[in-house]
C-alpha positions in Angstrom: 6.9 -8.7 -5.8 5.6 -7.9 -9.2 6.2 -4.4 -10.6 2.4 -3.9 -10.3 2.7 -4.0 -6.5 5.5 -1.4 -6.6 3.3 0.9 -8.9 0.3 0.5 -6.6 2.3 1.4 -3.5 3.6 4.5 -5.2 0.0 5.5 -6.3 -1.3 4.9 -2.8 1.4 7.0 -1.2 1.0 9.9 -3.6 -2.8 9.7 -3.3 -2.4 10.3 0.4 -0.6 13.5 -0.3 2.9 12.2 0.7 5.8 13.3 -1.4 8.0 10.6 -2.7 11.7 11.5 -2.8 13.0 8.3 -4.4 11.4 5.2 -6.0 13.4 2.5 -7.6 12.4 -0.9 -9.0 15.3 -3.3 -9.5 14.3 -6.3 -11.5 17.9 -7.4 -11.8 18.2 -7.7 -8.1 15.5 -10.3 -7.3 12.8 -7.9 -8.3 13.5 -5.8 -5.2 12.3 -2.2 -4.9 12.2 0.7 -2.4 10.4 4.0 -2.0 11.7 6.8 0.2 9.2 9.5 1.4 9.6 13.0 2.7 9.2 12.8 6.5 11.2 13.7 9.5 12.9 11.3 9.8 12.8 10.0 6.3 10.9 6.8 5.8 11.6 4.0 3.4 9.6 0.9 2.4 11.5 -1.9 0.7 10.6 -5.2 -0.8 13.5 -7.7 -0.7 12.8 -10.3 -3.4 15.3 -12.8 -2.0 14.0 -13.0 1.6 10.4 -12.2 0.7 10.3 -9.5 3.4 8.6 -6.1 3.2 10.3 -3.6 5.6 9.4 -0.1 6.8 12.4 1.8 8.0 13.3 5.2 9.3 16.5 7.1 8.8 18.8 7.5 11.8 20.8 10.7 12.2 24.2 10.3 10.7 27.3 11.1 12.7 29.3 11.7 9.6 28.7 12.3 5.9 28.2 9.0 4.1 25.5 6.5 3.3 22.2 6.8 5.0 21.6 4.6 8.1 18.2 2.9 8.4 16.4 1.3 11.3 13.7 -1.3 10.8 10.4 -0.2 12.5 8.0 -2.8 10.9 8.6 -6.0 9.0 6.0 -7.9 7.1 7.0 -11.5 6.3 4.0 -12.5 4.1 5.0 -12.3 0.5 1.7 -11.1 -0.8 -0.2 -7.9 -1.8 -1.9 -7.6 1.6 1.4 -7.3 3.3 2.5 -4.5 1.0 -0.9 -2.7 1.5 -0.6 -3.0 5.3 3.0 -1.6 5.1 1.8 1.3 3.0 -1.0 2.1 5.4 1.5 2.1 8.3 3.8 4.3 6.4 1.0 6.8 5.7 -0.1 6.7 9.4 3.5 7.3 10.5 3.8 10.3 8.2 0.6 11.8 9.5 1.6 11.1 13.1 -1.3 8.7 13.6 0.8 5.6 14.3 3.6 5.5 16.8 3.8 1.9 17.9 4.8 -1.0 15.7 4.3 -4.7 16.0 5.9 -7.2 13.8 3.5 -8.9 11.4 3.1 -12.6 11.9 3.7 -14.9 8.9 
C-alpha cells in the first residue's frame, strides 16, 4: 500500500499508547512494510505488496537462538485502507487484552 497507509498505521498505534519496536517501509520490495509492537508475545503487522495481504502475527517462543518465528492470527485480504485500519484496531485490542478470538476477513 502507499507509504501514507504505513504512516497512518504507525500514528494510530502510537496514539493508542503502544510502543513500536520496529517499523520498516520497503519500497524496493513491492512497497511492503511491517510494524512490530511491544507486547507479550510480540505482535507484528505486515503488508505484502505482492500478494495484497495484510497480516497480524504473533511471535512464537524460539527453541534456539535465531530468527523470530511468527504465527498468523488475522489475515485481511482486501487491499484497501479499511483493511489496514481494521488490522490496526485488532492489534490495539490484542495489546490491551480486549480481543482474544480472530476471524479471517472475507475478501
